[in-house]
C-alpha positions in Angstrom: 72.6 110.0 90.6 73.6 106.6 92.6 77.1 107.3 92.2 79.5 108.0 94.8 81.1 111.1 94.3 83.6 110.7 96.7 84.8 107.2 96.2 84.6 107.8 92.1 86.4 111.5 91.9 89.3 110.8 93.6 91.2 111.5 90.4 89.8 115.2 89.8 91.3 116.0 93.5 94.5 115.2 92.9 97.0 117.9 91.9 98.4 117.3 88.0 101.3 115.8 87.1 104.2 116.8 86.0 105.7 115.8 82.9 108.9 117.2 82.7 109.3 115.6 85.8 108.6 112.1 85.2 111.1 112.5 82.2 114.2 113.5 84.0 113.2 110.8 86.8 114.4 107.9 84.6 117.7 106.6 84.7 119.0 103.9 83.4 122.1 103.8 84.9 120.0 103.2 87.8 118.2 100.2 85.7 121.3 98.6 85.0 122.7 98.7 88.6 119.3 97.0 89.7 118.6 95.2 87.5 122.4 93.2 87.8 121.5 93.2 91.3 118.4 91.2 91.3 120.4 89.3 88.3 123.4 88.0 90.8 120.5 87.7 93.9 118.1 85.5 91.1 121.7 83.2 90.6 122.4 82.8 93.5 118.7 82.1 94.7 119.1 79.5 92.0 122.1 77.8 92.6 120.6 77.0 96.6 117.3 76.0 95.7 118.7 73.8 93.1 121.7 72.4 95.5 118.7 71.7 97.9 116.8 70.0 96.1 119.3 68.4 93.9 116.9 69.3 90.7 117.1 71.6 87.9 114.0 73.8 87.8 114.3 75.7 84.5 111.1 77.4 85.2 113.2 79.6 87.6 113.9 81.8 84.9 110.1 83.0 84.7 110.6 84.2 88.2 114.1 86.0 87.4 111.9 87.7 84.6 110.0 88.5 86.7 112.5 90.3 90.1 114.9 91.5 87.0 111.5 93.3 85.8 110.7 94.6 88.9 114.0 95.7 89.9 114.2 97.8 86.8 111.0 99.5 86.9 111.5 100.8 90.6 115.2 102.1 90.6 114.9 103.1 86.3 111.6 104.5 86.3 111.9 104.2 82.6 109.2 104.9 80.5 110.7 104.1 77.3 111.2 101.6 75.4 114.9 101.2 76.5 114.4 100.0 79.8 112.2 96.5 78.7 115.9 96.2 76.7 117.6 96.5 79.8 114.8 94.1 81.4 115.5 91.4 78.2 119.0 91.8 78.0 119.9 90.6 82.0 116.9 88.2 82.1 118.5 86.4 79.2 122.1 86.4 80.2 120.6 85.6 83.7 118.9 82.7 82.2 122.0 81.3 80.8 123.7 81.7 83.8 122.3 80.1 85.8 121.3 76.8 84.0 125.2 77.0 83.6 126.0 77.7 86.9 123.1 74.7 88.3 124.9 73.0 86.4 128.3 73.5 87.0 127.3 73.2 90.9 125.0 69.6 90.7 127.9 68.4 88.7 130.6 69.0 91.2 128.6 67.4 93.5 128.0 64.3 91.3 131.4 64.0 91.2 132.2 64.6 94.3 134.0 68.1 94.0 133.6 71.4 94.8 132.4 73.7 91.8 135.2 75.7 91.8 137.4 73.4 90.8 135.6 72.4 87.7 135.8 76.3 87.1 139.4 75.4 85.8 137.9 72.7 83.2 135.5 75.4 81.7 136.6 76.0 77.9 134.2 77.2 75.3 134.0 73.8 74.3 132.5 73.5 77.3 130.5 76.2 76.8 128.9 75.1 73.3 128.3 71.9 74.1 126.0 72.8 77.3 124.2 75.3 75.0 123.4 72.6 72.8 122.9 69.4 75.0 121.8 70.7 78.6 120.3 74.5 77.3 118.8 73.2 74.5 115.8 74.3 72.9 113.6 73.7 76.4 116.3 76.7 77.9 115.9 78.9 74.9 112.4 79.1 74.9 112.4 79.6 78.8 114.9 82.3 78.7 112.5 84.3 75.2 109.3 83.8 77.9 111.5 85.2 81.1 112.5 88.1 78.8 109.3 88.8 77.8 107.8 88.7 81.0 110.5 91.2 82.3 110.0 93.3 79.7 106.7 93.4 80.4 107.1 94.7 84.0 109.9 96.8 83.4 107.6 99.9 82.3 107.5 102.7 85.2 103.4 102.0 85.9 101.5 106.1 85.7 98.6 106.9 87.1 96.0 108.3 85.7 97.3 112.1 86.1 100.7 110.8 85.1 99.2 109.9 82.1 97.2 112.6 80.9 100.6 115.0 81.6 103.2 112.7 79.8 101.1 112.3 76.4 100.3 116.4 76.7 103.6 116.7 77.1 104.1 114.4 73.9 102.0 116.1 72.3 102.6 119.9 72.8 106.8 118.6 71.5 105.0 116.8 68.5 103.3 120.1 67.7 
């Protein structure tokens, strides 16, 4: 009796969604490309911020997860498990690579050399020592939480009509 018909019945006026179109719009390739592009941008931003403040910010990997997850969501438009997996994997790589690059640049500043001069000195031993001593448990925890954030934001968000159409389409496939 007191319900506002126009405001609460908007979803009834919308045209029905096409589940086939939703499934065709998925693109794992675009998800990988967008995620990789976001990875490069957030790595550059992390190094720049760390160099600006002369500090290492481990929580920045959480921001990486958010940005990579949103990039995968927007460009991959995925509905299944592959897209959160792509976002989580790229974020895990970005978290480790970002921490390593920040350490490389800050070490270069400390020794008054460029980071590129230190690149020649990188070996498997250097990476393993960094992973155990510097990245360590804290870095792994941040990396896992960042990957979870990325996986949460990676799937496409559906409207009510799209979710209903997709559910009906999948139920028809099972029958």
